[in-house]
C-alpha positions, -999 to +999 in steps of 0.1 A: +344+577+014+340+610+019+303+627+022+312+651-006+327+620-032+291+602-018+270+633-026+286+633-062+278+599-074+239+597-059+236+632-081+255+615-112+236+586-106+198+600-103+206+627-130+213+595-155+183+576-145+160+607-147+174+614-180+173+578-192+134+583-182+128+614-197+140+599-229+119+569-224+092+589-222+098+612-251+104+578-270+071+561-260+049+595-273+070+597-302+061+558-311+027+566-299+023+596-322+037+574-349+013+542-343-016+566-342-005+582-380-002+548-389-035+535-377-054+566-393-038+557-427-048+521-431-079+534-421-082+559-447-068+532-473-095+507-460-120+529-461-113+542-496-114+501-507-146+499-492-159+529-512-142+517-547-161+482-541-196+498-531-194+523-558-186+493-585-150+506-594-166+538-607-159+569-579-159+605-592-148+619-562-132+656-566-122+653-531-116+621-508-145+608-498-134+599-463-130+625-440-111+619-405-136+642-385-123+630-353-094+613-339-113+578-338-140+592-363-144+592-398-174+598-428-175+583-459-195+598-489-210+572-515-230+582-546-245+552-545-271+533-530-259+504-509-272+477-487-257+476-447-255+439-450-225+444-482-210+478-461-204+454-431-192+425-452-168+448-470-157+473-437-148+429-427-130+424-453-109+455-456-104+460-417-090+424-416-067+429-447-051+458-431-049+443-398-072+467-379-083+443-357-105+466-332-141+474-325-159+496-342-193+511-351-204+521-383-236+540-391-255+546-422-270+583-434-296+596-454-284+630-464-314+640-476-328+643-443-294+635-428-311+610-402-292+579-394-310+551-413-294+519-399-262+519-371-243+487-357-216+478-334-191+456-347-166+436-327-135+426-342-139+391-334-177+387-346-191+367-375-207+383-402-248+383-396-278+388-424-294+421-416-324+438-433-318+456-466-325+493-465-333+509-498-325+546-499-353+573-516-338+579-549-331+616-557-311+635-581-274+643-567-282+630-536-254+615-512-255+591-490-228+585-465-219+563-437-199+570-405-172+549-386-158+552-348-136+535-334-144+537-294-115+515-281-090+531-305-068+546-272-069+504-257-055+491-288-028+517-290-021+510-259-021+472-264+003+477-298+032+498-275+027+475-245+068+467-250+069+503-246+047+510-217+064+477-198+096+496-201+085+529-193+071+510-160+103+490-152+128+523-160+102+540-133+106+514-106+142+510-107+142+546-102+122+544-071+148+519-060+176+538-066+163+563-046+152+540-015+187+524-019+205+559-018+183+567+012+193+536+032+228+539+026+228+579+037+211+568+071+236+537+072+264+559+068+245+581+094+245+554+118+279+547+114+295+580+120+272+585+147+286+549+161+324+555+150+321+590+168+308+575+200+335+546+197+363+574+197+347+596+225+342+563+247+377+551+241+394+583+249+375+588+281+380+553+291+421+561+285+427+590+306+415+576+342+432+540+331+464+556+324+466+572+359+455+542+373+487+524+354+507+552+368+496+555+403+498+514+407+536+513+392+546+540+416+527+523+447+544+489+434+578+504+442+567+512+475+589+495+501+559+484+520+547+470+490+582+449+480+579+434+515+544+423+514+538+393+486+501+399+489+496+433+483+526+430+453+504+403+440+472+431+439+491+455+424+508+432+399+469+418+391+456+455+388+487+460+364+479+437+343+443+439+342+448+479+334+469+468+306+447+444+290+422+468+291+444+495+276+450+467+247+413+465+242+410+499+245+436+503+217+422+480+193+387+496+196+405+529+185+424+513+154+396+497+142+371+524+140+403+548+125+406+521+101+370+521+092+373+561+089+404+562+068+409+524+055+442+504+064+479+509+047+495+485+042+530+479+037+542+445+026+577+428+022+587+399+021+584+375+052+599+338+057+575+320+074+592+299+094+612+322+116+585+346+116+560+323+134+584+306+158+591+341+174+551+348+179+549+315+193+575+317+216+561+347+231+529+332+234+543+307+252+564+324+275+529+346+285+510+310+285+532+282+303+512+253+298+506+265+258+523+238+236+526+246+199+538+222+168+547+239+136+549+222+104+560+250+080+586+244+049+619+263+058+617+280+025+583+294+026+577+331+022+547+351+025+541+390+013+525+406+037+525+437+063+549+424+091+527+444+117+492+435+108+503+395+099+517+395+129+485+410+151+467+381+129+488+355+140+486+366+176+446+368+177+445+332+162+467+318+187+453+340+219+417+328+209+432+289+211+443+296+246+416+319+258+385+289+244+404+258+254+393+240+287+423+217+292+460+226+283+459+244+249+478+227+218+480+242+185+492+228+154+503+254+129+510+241+097+512+251+055+509+232+023+506+248-013+488+238-045+489+256-080+467+282-063+483+292-037+496+283+005+471+270+030+483+279+064+464+263+089+456+263+125+443+238+143+437+237+183+420+213+205+398+243+223+358+239+232+349+245+194+323+266+176+283+257+172+280+248+130+250+277+128+274+306+145+306+299+123+294+326+096+285+354+120+320+350+140+338+376+116+310+403+124+317+434+145+311+432+183+299+391+181+307+369+204+288+335+203+262+325+234+282+301+254+292+294+289+328+298+281+324+328+266+305+344+295+338+337+315+362+357+293+364+393+291+364+408+252+344+431+230+341+408+193+369+424+180+396+403+174+381+377+144+363+410+129+399+425+130+416+398+122+391+394+087+394+429+080+433+424+078+429+395+052+404+412+033+430+443+030+459+414+020+431+399-009+436+368+011+408+342+023+398+328+060+380+300+073+371+283+101+357+247+106+351+225+138+374+193+147+362+157+141+373+151+178+378+188+193+382+225+186+388+242+154+406+247+122+411+283+111+426+280+077+444+314+056+447+309+019+473+335+005+470+331-035+499+332-057+503+367-073+495+367-112 
């Protein structure tokens, strides 16, 4: 993915999550204001009911006797004497009826002296207790009042909006995880680009002296003195063969680095499977005289694949079967079908793979830590390339150990829907 496109996706995702978070915070604030307003309304109505009962249902107030002095503080005027025990009973009854389930304090005042006569803290779950009777001094036009305060109102409001706060907290966590994920992706992309640039530079630097070695050796091999000396001819042949092998490894690394950067471009076509694999098998047997390949493939089996890359898949699988075999290599290639697709199996008699290492054999640069592997040159790119091509074709590949010896590699080619 290009850096420009990645930056656009990251920016859009970040803006979207921040927008959702801001909207959530605004909704939470609006919900809090709504709950606060509803709470005040319930308290006012409940206190009016208390006034009505304390006044013997004979109220004559021009203005509302309930005044909301502060957010959690209310003052209630009463034109009558009342007992704190009765007041407490009515407060509990009305607050319970209006579902005001929070702690509060009340205080009774003599407005003639403007002093508190009695006060008490009431828990939401506290039972009614008997209190002493308070007698107010009688005086003409004297107004008695009491006050109510809700010290835990904030906690009560937050508890009633618990879902909103949990949702907001979850969105903040999601935003932090998103930012961390983006940071990790960017770091991984930088590392991947650095690795790819290193591989490209390294392989290009190798190809120049390697080409010179091949040209010089091929020119040397044509000299008369070399042709007359069988030992020298053997040495030059070894140099040419090993140089070609190294050149193939370098090309493979370059192709993988190129494909990682730009992606594979497949040119699929219809391939008759049996003659196609026969041709590859014959080529492999010419290079390895002791290799035996048994084919059990139906004559009319066709596949849709990129011919070049499919050839490389089969070549890599057969080449591994030859390299990782301690006896004369034998490979059995068979095919069978079911309702889902075609199964192409490669069964060999090699050294096998430890079960714990099978999940990693398709990883880039991975090689099983075994004695046989240390004797074989390679970069751990063959099966990585095979896996990449298989995925690009939307196929599947699996490997399992045989009961006797060797492994069986299965390519699954699903039928087109």
